[in-house]
Phi, psi and omega in degrees: 000150178302144181303328183295341181266347183281121180203130184287125176238170183293329180227158174283326181222136167252124176258123183250124183233107174284137181241140171201110175047060180236035184303325185288337188230354186296331181300319181293322177295315180299320179297319181294328177285325183284335187265020180292141176274040185217134190254331191270071180209159174239152178240115179260110183261108184260103179277125185263053176073043179299142179252002178255207184268020182304310182297319180298314180296318180296315179301321179293322183287318188273000176304129181065022173239087188297337181287345178265135177226128179259126178237131182251143175216162174292153184301123179216004178101161184297328180296317179296319181296316179295320180296322177300315179296321180299322182290331182267343188299137178233035179253152176295328178235155182240135173230131176261135174228128176284153192290347180251008184254175183226153170231142180293163187296336183265001190300309182295315182295317181295313182291320181293318178300319179294319180300316183286313187288332181255005180051046184260137178275342179219124179241131177239172176207176178290150178231156177225154166264157177207155169222196184291346186250329188201174172224151184204154175286148178290124186307318182293329178293322177291316184300322185257011177057040181302321187278003180302120185286159175123181180284143182213162166223159182292334177294316181276338186228064180296347177299342179298339177298338180277005171229070190255013172286155186284340185276172181062027179221137175253119186252134170292141188299330180288336178291333185245009181302122178078003179259135182224163177281132180296119185277350180281345180260127181258357173221132182074021182294343182277342187295314181300323179297308182293323176303315179302317182292322180293320183285334188252352177285124178289328180218130178243140178229134178250123178279163192269004183243165173286121182245001184206139178237113177275124178279134171242106186296143184305132179093346178279152167265181174303140186300324180298309181300317182296312182294317183296314181296330181286320183210074186296330182292313179298317180294320179299318178298320177297321178299317179295321177298319179296316177304313185293317176300318180297319177302315182294319179295320179296320179290319181295323182275359182052049183283141177298146184301324182298321178289318177301316180297326178296322177291314180300322179297319180297313180295320180294315184291331185254289186289313182297313181293323179299318179293311180299317180298315181296322179297312181296313184282356176293334183058021179256116186298325181292313178297319182294312180300310182297321180295313179295323178293323179295318179295316181300313182295324178292319176303318182294341179274358185250147175290160182300325180302318180298316182288342179272321188282348180254095186292344180299326179300313179298313185299311186287324182277329181259347181243298186294319179289326177301320178296341180246023185301327180290350175276340184284122182283153184308314182298341183262351187292322179298320180291320178299316180299316180298319180299308184288335176292316179300313180298318182298318183290341181268358182272148172286162176299325179297318179296315179299313183294323179296318179292317182295327177290321182282324185226069187298317183295313180290328177297314180296322180293319179295315181294328177296324177288316182297312189271328187233359187055038181257116188257004186301312181295319180295320180293326178295314177300316183296318179302312181297317180298313184293318179297315180298321181291314184290322182280345183049058187313313181304321179292319178296316181295318178299317180298314178297317182296319184282315190275333185242302185298313181299317181297318179294315180296328182291337179277338183284163176303145181284139177267151179282071187236141175250126176253128174247113190230136180210149169247006183282332191206163174267001174229159178285132181206175174060222183300319183293321176295320179298318179293316180300313181299319180297315179302314182293312183293334182259011172056045179288150186269345182298143176281139181245130171251132178244122178243111181256174177291121178192168171275127185251144173287169182295327177295321180291325177296317179297317179298317182302310184288328176294314180295318176301322180288329184267339189289144177278325184227126179233125180242128180245167178230008182184188171304137181226100192294343180293338184252003183306125176078359180284148176250110183271153174299148177293346179280352182259144171262117175248103193253125174265108181274347180053150188267353181239152175260172176064193177219109188237265177285143179294145180213173178059222181296333180293337186257017185299332182271354182283164185292334182249024185281160169278175178280161178297322179297319179296311181301322180295315178296321184291318190255349182299330182290343187292137171264328184219155174226132179272142176222167185265358182196148175298328187294340183251015175303315180301321182292319179286328176296322178290316184296325183253004182055053179239162174285156183302323181290347176275348179268114188256109182276055181263001177106176183243115188309319186292346179282350183300331183294341178292346181250004181260098186295323179298317180294318181295319177299318181297313180298316180300317182293318180298313183290324180291331176288318181283331181232083185303336179302333180291343176280339187256333186231157173286159184240137171254126177263120176253114184227079178280162177260181184281170174233157173078186182285177184305321183286327187276350186290347181288340185251138179213128177251119183289119181276330176306137175277093185291329176296319179292322177297321179298313180301323187272332193240351192297336179292330186250331190234159165238147184253119176268125180254122178223112183261158179305142182304334179291334184281122181247330187243117187236133173238139181207169187267022181214147181291145176296341180271355182298135183295344179288335183245151171239105180277117183258128184272194184294340181283349181264142180266124182299330178295320176296322180294334177298324181297331183278338194266148176262338181217143173248130169247126177212192178225283182236024184275144179286001177297344180298331182290314177294319184294335178299334178297330184285341182059046179235158186298144175234128179243138188247103177272083186246068185292341184240033188302324182293313180287326179293322177298320178295326184288319190236313181087151180240155176290326182235165175300119184302312183297326184277327187277325187294142182272056180175176182270156175269136178234137182244356177227155179295324183297316181291329178292316179299317180300319180295321179294319184288323181283329176075012179284138180201145183265092182287336179293317178296325178296318180297317179296319178300314182295321179296319183289315191260347187227032187289346177263001185264107185217011182092001182235022182295318181295317179301318179294324177299313181297315181294323181290318188254338182240345181091169186275324196257008184282078180242157181290000000 
């Protein structure tokens, strides 16, 4: 950390917790704060005039706990309570925790360690919501990759504006010195404070774990929706206050316009639209008139440049409100017309033309109101929107397609049709692509339907279920939710080709006892439709029969279609040439492929922190090797100790196929990934960097003893791994035994056997 930030304080961390009438749940919050694996901190509990037993419960809990301090004040709101805590805090870092939320036991130690080691003035982490039944990530945090670990700045990472609550953040005290929450705002009062820290922190760091749990009490909706619907006018005024505070902070911080626009977009998309939507959908003429007038007066206080650079104003007033035009009562229509006319007249020609080009129908409806006070076009758009919303058309169509159309189609004679269906990707790949290519190259006469992951129109939904009901052969490559619980005719082949070879980590029914497993009911719905399952070897039939709850004779060891390319020398030569052209370094140096798998439960798998010391590997190996990094497709956020631009590494994204990368590599480093089965075909060394094998085994479990089955040694440190690469010692005999056991059906003819088994030999055009 910069020397200017180093200053001795009484504590390393001050935790500030505002309290107000939380007697029923405060005990749980206090326990989570008390059970931290970190000792040098204080907890300032600021009671904001509670009228229930909150103070009594807190006093009983903190007795003989000197790090906890209770301070009482008259009711003044959460902003005043937090400000009281800020004035009393004596920690080098500040953390806010709301009184109904929780933090895991490692939260303080992890965030403080990150702050010190990365010299960060602001440290964040992943957050989750929870209730009595479940926990989940906040959708906007996932959408904008908020939890991506590593060093950040607001200039490079404006997505941080979508996590603008004060909690789940560790602030250096100098970053917030003299900064307070505005007490005049009763909603969104935290935004100006957090905005200041985001704009002024020279370095922000996000840790790779969940450090905060927001409680959503059972029966509650999201707090924003709940508050806005109750009092949209008050919330709208608060939104304008937040905008104005933000403008001043942006000007004071001399923030670049691009960053400022990212913040304005966030406030417009969430708070402004929520208020405007609630006002329109209230169907109350008084609320609508007052709301439109309030927006109009606020617009009049802003320069034309401001109204032009924020496209959300145009979109919500000329598009979203037009779709709800039938909700606007007659007494409010004149004010709405005046409002959109004012906004229209303040727009540049470029802004108007851009909107009209993007939304021509809504533009014409808006102009008809502005120029002629003609609401016919708007009402027509609104009728369609309201009917579609109320009837929830996708749900109705899905229900009809599954319960009626599919069942009727399933009774009809089967067509000589092949369906290739996946939810894994928006493009054809893997087993399905191998089958498709074979059908095309061999001039097969069967009609092929391909269903990829996408949003479908109601016509496409009907077509999908009709085709599924009529098709003779359906091939999948993973869980496919469109068929969950469906009962197919015995005349149909529903084949699970699965996306992995061999039998490694337990999955399906075999993994029911693991921490990240699905329920037995879910697995039953997902896998009951299959008639057959493809595998790579006779030896693993029992494991796949268990995983899918199938009889042994339903598990077909005819091979895995996508592995055929490992025996196609022309294809391998082509791939090698393409990559060497794009990455000339591969012509000069040997390649190590590092392909680790994910960790944790389904939600946590998006984040991965590379434990390998890549800098050390570079120092030892760069003269002879280049390191290819290929992470599991589920992993989106990666942190490591080396730049992605470093010449020692080649970072491969989602567009690269790990199987193709195997052709380029001389050595594979992995841990628990099933890529070891395909790589065994290459007859090249495999090294296992399994530093967490004990905990990973507890989390997931393996079908066989991990240490005994893998065709290579386990390494737990970077130094021992480097030594193994340099010495070049490897047990090829063990590799051959491994390949014989798990891949005995893999010979380059798996696709051909699939076609002959399910479609026959002679079906050509």
